[in-house]
KOLZA-296697 format. One line per 10 residues: number of its first residue (from 1); their letters; for each residue x, y, z of C-alpha. Coordinates in Angstrom, 2 decimals. Example, Ala and Ser with C-alpha at 12.3 -4.5 7.8 and 13.67 -1.06 7.14 Angstrom:
2
1) as) 12.30,-4.50,7.80; 13.67,-1.06,7.14
# end
This chain:
239
1) mmklrkakpl) -10.56,-26.19,20.15; -10.85,-24.24,16.87; -10.07,-26.26,13.75; -7.45,-25.00,11.31; -7.26,-25.96,7.65; -4.11,-26.56,5.62; -4.98,-24.41,2.58; -3.12,-21.34,3.88; 0.10,-20.99,5.89; -0.72,-21.83,9.48
11) yiqvrdllvq) 0.18,-18.43,10.90; -2.16,-16.75,8.36; -5.01,-18.99,9.53; -4.24,-18.11,13.15; -4.10,-14.42,12.25; -7.46,-14.61,10.46; -9.07,-16.38,13.42; -7.73,-13.72,15.76; -9.11,-11.00,13.47; -12.56,-12.61,13.63
21) nimsmepgnn) -12.43,-12.54,17.43; -11.05,-9.00,17.53; -13.91,-7.71,15.36; -16.38,-8.51,18.15; -14.37,-6.88,20.94; -15.40,-3.68,22.69; -13.25,-0.82,24.06; -12.04,-1.65,27.56; -12.51,-5.36,26.94; -9.84,-5.81,24.29
31) rlpseeeltk) -6.98,-7.62,26.01; -5.97,-10.75,24.12; -5.19,-14.09,25.77; -1.51,-14.77,26.40; 0.58,-16.57,23.78; 0.53,-19.67,25.98; -3.28,-19.60,26.19; -3.62,-19.09,22.43; -1.21,-21.95,21.79; -3.45,-24.27,23.82
41) qlgvsrstvr) -6.72,-22.95,22.37; -5.59,-23.26,18.75; -3.41,-26.36,19.03; -0.44,-24.73,17.31; 3.12,-23.92,18.30; 4.05,-20.77,20.16; 6.20,-19.68,17.18; 3.11,-19.82,14.94; 1.15,-17.66,17.38; 4.04,-15.21,17.58
51) eamhdlilqg) 4.26,-14.96,13.79; 0.52,-14.26,13.55; 0.75,-11.70,16.35; 3.74,-10.02,14.70; 1.71,-9.54,11.51; -1.18,-8.00,13.46; 1.21,-5.67,15.27; 2.64,-4.53,11.92; -0.92,-3.81,10.75; -1.60,-1.75,13.87
61) vvskrhgkgn) -4.40,-4.14,14.85; -2.57,-5.19,18.03; -0.38,-3.25,20.47; 2.12,-5.09,22.65; 2.92,-3.76,26.11; 5.65,-5.50,28.09; 4.35,-6.69,31.42; 0.74,-6.05,30.39; 0.17,-8.21,27.32; -1.34,-7.69,23.89
71) yahpavlkvp) -4.27,-5.38,23.25; -6.47,-5.55,20.16; -7.93,-2.56,18.31; -11.14,-3.50,16.48; -11.59,0.10,15.31; -8.50,-0.30,13.11; -10.15,-3.13,11.18; -13.01,-0.82,10.19; -10.80,1.83,8.54; -11.00,1.68,4.71
81) yridydpdfr) -8.31,2.77,2.26; -5.34,2.49,4.64; -2.31,3.33,2.55; 0.21,2.94,5.38; -0.15,-0.84,5.55; -0.26,-1.78,1.87; 0.71,0.89,-0.69; -0.29,-1.35,-3.62; -3.43,0.31,-5.00; -4.81,-3.05,-6.09
91) sllndpdktl) -5.04,-4.00,-2.42; -6.06,-0.52,-1.30; -9.04,-0.52,-3.69; -10.04,-4.12,-3.06; -13.85,-4.25,-2.98; -15.65,-7.59,-3.40; -18.72,-5.79,-4.78; -16.86,-3.93,-7.54; -14.55,-4.77,-10.42; -11.04,-3.34,-10.33
101) sikaspysta) -9.42,-2.50,-13.66; -6.17,-0.72,-14.50; -5.25,1.18,-17.63; -1.68,2.07,-18.56; -0.79,4.97,-20.83; 1.90,4.55,-23.51; 5.45,4.96,-22.24; 7.11,8.23,-23.23; 10.64,9.55,-22.80; 11.46,13.06,-21.60
111) pasekmvkrl) 13.83,14.92,-19.30; 13.09,14.41,-15.62; 10.33,16.78,-14.50; 11.02,19.71,-12.19; 8.99,17.97,-9.50; 11.06,14.83,-9.80; 14.33,16.76,-9.60; 13.09,18.65,-6.53; 12.50,15.38,-4.67; 15.26,13.40,-6.36
121) psaageevyr) 18.14,15.78,-7.20; 20.24,12.97,-8.68; 17.76,12.85,-11.58; 18.76,16.32,-12.85; 19.60,16.08,-16.54; 18.44,12.46,-16.77; 16.18,11.09,-19.48; 13.28,9.19,-17.94; 10.49,6.88,-18.95; 7.17,8.41,-17.95
131) wdweyylddt) 3.69,6.87,-17.94; 0.37,6.81,-16.07; -1.52,4.03,-14.38; -5.25,4.66,-13.93; -7.13,2.57,-11.35; -10.89,2.11,-11.81; -13.59,0.52,-9.68; -16.31,-0.45,-12.12; -16.32,2.56,-14.46; -15.20,5.16,-11.91
141) lfviateeip) -11.63,6.45,-11.94; -10.31,6.38,-8.36; -6.54,6.87,-8.65; -4.09,8.27,-11.19; -0.41,7.42,-10.67; 2.23,9.15,-12.82; 5.57,7.34,-12.75; 9.06,8.52,-13.74; 12.16,6.29,-13.76; 15.55,7.23,-15.27
151) kkyflrepqd) 16.25,5.29,-18.46; 19.69,4.29,-17.16; 18.08,1.84,-14.74; 16.23,-0.14,-17.42; 17.61,-3.42,-18.70; 15.20,-3.31,-21.66; 12.45,-1.08,-23.01; 9.19,-1.36,-21.06; 6.30,-3.11,-22.81; 2.63,-3.59,-22.05
161) sdefsvkefv) 2.56,-5.90,-19.04; 0.60,-6.98,-15.99; 2.94,-5.29,-13.52; 0.78,-2.56,-12.01; 2.77,-1.92,-8.84; 6.04,0.00,-8.74; 7.82,-2.81,-6.88; 6.86,-5.47,-9.44; 7.58,-3.19,-12.39; 11.04,-2.18,-11.15
171) anycdkdlay) 11.93,-5.79,-10.32; 10.97,-6.87,-13.84; 12.46,-4.10,-15.95; 15.29,-2.76,-13.78; 16.21,-5.81,-11.67; 16.10,-3.63,-8.57; 14.73,-4.70,-5.19; 12.75,-1.78,-3.77; 12.89,-1.47,0.01; 10.88,1.64,0.95
181) fiswinaser) 9.39,4.89,-0.28; 9.08,8.38,1.18; 5.84,10.33,0.72; 4.95,14.02,0.65; 1.25,14.84,1.01; -0.13,17.83,-0.89; -3.40,19.38,-2.02; -3.67,22.00,-4.73; -5.81,23.43,-7.51; -5.70,20.87,-10.33
191) pqvaarfgvs) -8.49,21.57,-12.85; -6.99,19.27,-15.50; -6.78,16.37,-13.08; -10.33,17.10,-11.87; -11.49,16.91,-15.48; -9.89,13.48,-15.84; -11.77,12.33,-12.75; -14.96,13.95,-14.05; -15.53,15.90,-10.83; -16.35,19.54,-10.15
201) qtiiqdweev) -14.05,19.84,-7.14; -10.71,21.15,-8.41; -8.72,20.96,-5.15; -7.10,17.56,-5.55; -5.14,15.63,-2.95; -1.92,14.22,-4.31; 1.05,12.35,-2.94; 4.61,12.54,-4.18; 6.65,9.40,-3.61; 10.32,8.51,-4.09
211) yhdiedhaic) 11.17,4.80,-4.06; 14.57,3.55,-2.88; 16.08,0.14,-3.48; 17.75,-2.15,-0.96; 21.10,-0.44,-1.65; 19.44,2.93,-0.91; 19.53,4.28,-4.46; 16.58,6.54,-5.34; 15.03,4.73,-8.32; 11.53,6.03,-9.03
221) ycevyfnpec) 9.46,9.20,-8.63; 5.70,8.88,-8.48; 2.90,11.43,-8.22; -0.47,10.03,-7.17; -3.85,11.77,-7.46; -6.96,10.63,-5.60; -10.55,11.16,-6.72; -11.90,13.62,-4.10; -15.48,12.39,-4.45; -14.70,8.69,-4.01
231) levalltsl) -11.62,8.18,-1.92; -10.42,9.33,1.49; -7.02,7.80,2.06; -6.26,6.93,5.70; -3.02,6.62,7.65; -2.54,4.81,10.94; 0.40,5.60,13.21; 1.15,3.30,16.14; 2.49,4.93,19.31
# end
């Protein structure tokens, strides 16, 4: 029987053990033991196994087929920079061999940009706070995120802080609980952005994002640029 420690929630430990086993699987030999078998092997409750399995299914690491069982996908674990699972760039850029740092520009106020109004028509005529977050690995700039949020949502003026994700920032300054965002994927000639990245390639991939809160209000517009020489963002879609 595998031994589990008490440092992490039990289902996380079970999930991590399953991931270790999945990493060594081969195509065609990737069917997982049943929940009952895993319960006996690991000495945990079936609800703990189900919680761990649910997390792996959400990640796309496991597919569940009724009447057939659960199938693991080791190839998924080898895909870097998956933005579909965790949109927080701090997690996306996690690299144990490099140092992640984030720089925030000063906050400015201006009318909502044309791009914001196109994606978020309710922002027409609104004054917004606008700023950039720059994400570095060591000394290399990987991601630039330009944020716009209508001033009417703020409970107080934004200050320098450690909130470097939209969800944390909006919770702190606007007291809004963000539930989801919608993305539009583009690529266009951006010489000024290329100059900020210090690259010669001027066709830059960028994402536009609109964040909605739990009450379905559109709260934030974000435009994200990726360094074309360092970062290939991946998406996984389960079928």
